[in-house]
C-alpha positions in Angstrom: 0.0 0.0 0.2 1.3 3.3 -1.0 0.9 6.7 1.1 1.7 10.1 -0.2 3.3 12.5 2.2 3.8 16.3 1.7 7.7 17.0 1.8 8.9 20.5 2.6 12.7 20.4 2.1 12.8 24.0 3.8 15.7 26.3 3.8 19.5 26.6 4.5 20.6 23.0 5.2 17.2 21.7 4.9 17.5 20.6 1.3 20.6 18.5 2.2 19.3 16.6 5.2 16.0 16.1 3.6 17.8 14.3 0.7 19.7 12.2 3.3 16.3 11.2 5.0 14.5 10.5 2.0 17.2 8.0 0.9 17.0 6.3 4.3 13.1 5.9 4.0 13.6 4.6 0.4 15.9 2.0 1.6 13.4 1.1 4.4 10.8 0.2 1.7 8.2 2.2 3.6 5.9 2.4 0.2 6.0 6.2 0.5 5.6 8.6 -2.3 6.6 12.2 -2.2 4.7 15.6 -3.2 7.3 18.3 -2.6 6.2 21.7 -1.5 7.9 24.9 -0.9 8.1 27.2 2.4 10.2 29.6 4.1 12.6 31.7 2.1 12.7 29.7 -0.9 8.9 29.8 -1.4 9.4 33.6 -0.7 11.7 33.9 -3.5 9.7 31.7 -6.0 6.4 32.4 -5.0 6.2 35.8 -3.3 4.8 33.9 -0.2 6.6 32.4 2.9 3.9 29.7 3.0 2.0 29.4 -0.1 -1.6 28.3 -0.6 -0.6 25.4 -2.8 1.8 24.2 0.1 -1.2 24.4 2.6 -3.3 22.4 0.4 -1.0 19.6 -0.2 -0.8 19.3 3.6 -4.4 19.2 4.0 -4.7 16.6 1.2 -2.1 14.2 2.4 -2.6 14.7 6.2 1.0 14.3 6.8 4.1 16.2 6.2 7.9 15.9 6.6 9.3 19.5 7.0 13.0 20.6 7.1 13.9 24.0 8.9 12.5 26.9 7.7 13.5 30.5 8.1 11.2 33.5 9.1 12.8 36.6 8.3 13.4 38.8 11.1 11.6 42.1 11.1 9.3 43.2 8.4 6.2 41.9 10.2 6.6 38.4 9.0 4.8 36.0 11.4 6.6 32.5 12.2 6.1 29.8 9.6 5.9 27.2 12.4 3.3 29.1 14.5 1.2 29.9 11.3 1.1 26.1 10.4 0.3 24.9 14.0 -2.8 27.4 14.1 -3.8 26.6 10.6 -4.1 23.0 11.2 -4.9 23.2 14.7 -1.8 20.9 15.4 -2.3 21.2 19.4 0.1 18.6 20.6 3.7 19.2 20.0 5.8 16.0 21.1 9.7 16.0 21.6 11.5 12.8 22.4 14.8 13.4 24.0 16.6 9.9 23.9 20.3 9.5 24.5 22.5 8.3 21.5 26.2 7.0 21.8 29.0 9.3 20.7 27.4 12.6 21.6 28.8 15.2 24.0 26.0 14.8 26.2 26.4 14.9 30.1 24.1 12.3 30.5 23.5 8.6 29.3 20.2 6.6 29.4 17.7 9.5 28.9 14.6 8.9 27.5 12.0 11.5 28.1 9.3 12.7 25.9 7.6 16.3 26.5 4.2 17.0 25.2 3.7 20.6 25.0 0.4 22.5 24.3 1.1 23.9 20.9 -1.8 26.5 20.3 -2.7 28.7 22.9 -1.1 29.9 26.5 1.6 32.5 26.3 2.0 32.3 22.6 -1.4 33.7 21.6 -1.0 37.0 19.6 -3.9 38.5 20.9 -3.6 40.8 24.1 -0.4 42.4 23.5 0.1 45.9 24.1 2.6 48.6 24.6 1.7 51.9 26.1 2.0 54.9 24.1 5.1 56.1 26.3 6.8 52.7 25.7 7.2 52.2 29.3 4.7 49.2 29.9 4.2 46.2 28.0 1.3 43.6 28.5 0.7 40.4 27.0 -2.0 38.0 27.9 -2.0 34.2 28.9 -5.1 32.3 27.9 -5.6 28.6 28.7 -8.8 26.8 27.9 -10.4 23.7 29.6 -10.6 22.1 26.1 -7.1 22.9 25.1 -5.7 21.6 28.6 -7.8 18.7 28.6 -6.8 17.5 24.9 -3.4 17.9 25.5 -3.3 16.1 28.7 -5.4 13.3 27.3 -3.0 13.1 24.6 0.1 12.7 26.9 -1.6 10.0 28.9 -2.7 8.0 25.6 0.9 8.4 24.4 2.2 6.8 27.6 -0.3 3.9 27.3 0.5 3.3 23.6 4.3 3.4 24.3 4.2 1.5 27.4 5.5 4.5 29.5 5.0 4.3 33.3 4.7 8.0 34.6 3.3 11.5 33.4 4.4 14.7 35.1 2.1 17.7 34.6 4.3 20.9 34.9 2.9 24.1 35.7 3.2 27.4 37.7 -0.3 27.4 39.4 1.3 28.5 42.8 1.8 31.7 41.1 -0.3 32.0 37.9 -3.1 30.8 39.7 -5.9 31.2 37.1 -4.1 30.2 33.6 -1.8 27.6 35.0 -4.3 26.5 37.7 -6.9 25.6 35.3 -4.2 23.5 33.4 -3.3 21.8 36.7 -6.9 21.2 37.7 -7.8 19.7 34.3 -4.5 17.4 34.4 -5.6 16.0 38.0 -9.1 15.1 36.5 -7.9 13.4 33.4 -5.1 11.7 35.7 -7.9 9.8 37.4 -9.0 8.2 34.2 -5.5 6.5 33.6 -4.9 4.6 36.9 -2.3 2.3 35.7 -0.1 5.5 34.9 1.7 7.1 37.7 0.8 10.9 37.9 3.0 13.4 39.1 2.7 17.4 39.2 5.7 19.8 39.5 6.3 23.6 39.5 8.2 24.6 36.5 11.4 26.1 38.2 11.7 22.9 40.4 11.4 20.7 37.0 14.1 22.6 35.6 16.6 21.8 38.4 15.3 18.1 38.7 16.0 17.8 35.2 19.6 18.7 35.1 20.2 16.7 38.8 18.1 13.7 38.5 16.6 13.5 34.7 16.1 9.8 35.3 13.2 10.4 37.5 11.1 12.0 34.4 9.3 9.7 31.7 6.5 11.9 30.0 6.2 15.4 30.7 3.0 17.3 29.5 2.7 21.2 30.0 1.5 24.4 28.5 2.8 26.2 25.6 5.8 28.4 27.0 6.9 25.9 29.6 7.1 23.1 26.9 9.0 25.3 24.6 11.7 25.9 27.3 11.7 22.3 28.8 11.9 20.7 25.5 14.9 22.4 24.7 16.3 21.7 28.1 15.9 18.0 27.4 17.5 18.2 24.1 20.5 19.6 25.8 20.6 16.6 28.1 21.0 14.4 25.0 23.5 16.4 23.1 21.8 19.4 21.7 19.2 20.0 19.0 21.1 18.1 16.4 19.3 15.0 18.0 15.8 16.7 18.9 12.6 15.8 16.3 9.5 17.4 16.6 6.1 16.0 16.0 3.1 18.6 15.6 -0.1 16.8 15.8 -3.6 17.6 15.2 -6.9 15.8 14.7 -6.9 16.3 11.0 -2.9 16.6 10.1 0.4 16.1 11.6 3.6 17.5 10.7 7.0 15.9 11.4 10.3 18.2 11.6 13.7 18.8 12.6 13.5 21.2 15.6 16.8 23.1 14.8 17.3 26.0 12.6 18.5 26.1 9.0 22.2 26.8 9.8 22.9 29.1 6.7 26.5 29.2 7.9 27.0 25.7 7.2 24.4 25.2 4.4 25.9 23.7 1.0 28.9 22.3 2.9 27.6 18.8 3.4 28.5 18.5 7.1 25.0 18.9 8.4 23.7 16.2 10.8 20.5 14.7 9.5 19.6 12.9 12.7 16.9 15.3 13.8 14.9 15.0 10.8 15.7 11.2 10.5 14.1 10.8 14.0 11.3 13.0 13.0 10.7 10.6 10.1 10.8 7.7 12.6 8.0 9.4 14.8 6.1 9.9 11.3 6.5 6.2 10.6 5.1 5.5 14.2 2.2 7.8 13.3 1.3 6.1 10.0 1.4 2.7 11.8 4.7 1.5 10.7 6.0 1.1 14.3 8.5 -1.6 13.4 10.0 0.4 10.6 10.3 3.4 13.0 12.1 1.3 15.6 14.4 -0.1 12.8 15.4 3.3 11.8 16.2 4.4 15.2 18.3 1.3 15.8 20.2 2.0 12.4 20.9 5.4 13.6 22.3 4.0 17.0 24.4 1.6 15.5 25.7 3.7 12.9 26.8 6.2 15.5 28.1 3.3 17.8 30.3 1.4 15.2 30.6 3.6 12.1 32.3 6.5 13.7 34.2 7.7 10.3 30.8 8.1 8.8 28.9 10.3 11.3 29.2 14.3 11.0 31.8 16.5 12.8 29.4 17.8 15.2 29.3 14.2 16.7 32.8 13.7 16.4 33.2 12.1 13.1 34.9 12.7 10.0 31.9 12.1 7.7 29.4 14.1 5.8 25.7 14.4 5.6 25.8 12.0 2.7 27.9 9.7 4.1 25.9 9.5 7.4 22.8 9.1 5.6 24.4 6.3 3.3 25.8 4.3 6.5 22.3 4.6 7.8 20.6 3.5 4.8 22.7 0.4 4.3 21.7 -0.8 7.9 18.1 -0.4 7.3 18.1 -2.5 4.1 19.7 -5.6 6.2 
């Protein structure tokens, strides 16, 4: 059975890591067909629009997209493309796995934490922002809803059940932000009662940051609101060696977009040294989403095996002497076996 996905190569190093990733997916024999679409600076130059309607239509049609890093120009009133995509398709769950891999410069080993971040409301709403006429006072609104809180917490618990996880930690600041964060925490407590087989824990966000860098092994699945999730997921990426190993899954009822979390790295674009692992791990998550869990696991195992046993093929950021192409090729050979 063939499945078509939308593929957005992106900007900077995006096309290079996408080429390596698609080579590995082809080697896995997943039966995927690719419908390529433009977004970001490439789209602005070609179509006069950072996010053309044709690209949105392709994502809507195929319901699944694999996306490289995109550049939103700084200044000029441009809205973040990623934020626009999340709101357009109501991609309410941002899922960020942080898993230890061999050969990195990480300070920890055996990290396996999934951060589930609410993706569409909270402190990142565009509404309610104002600056006084004298420029002395800025106001920004945090808005959480019962619906938004419930569906993200339920998603986290369902993910825990599906992946055989043991514990969900709800992260909040309800002691200070008593309304917005308090609502989220109360809803989390209510939903947790429906999953007695999963241990439930609640933790204030500042303590969570401290605990993550002291005893990260106590965490399994973290669920939290938009701003806290953005910060904590990057902290977790730091525990395993940085954003070069950080995939991001944006999930909604009608569509899902899988991406490398890191930026477009224009300083190394075209040099052939970009690490494709974040996008490859996002592709593995995409395979899980498409019901090809065994292939997703095989891809992750091939990445781990390559990083352990083929150091010459891995990219310089991981201490190797290889290139984007050699890294991708080494992984592709392993998934074929």
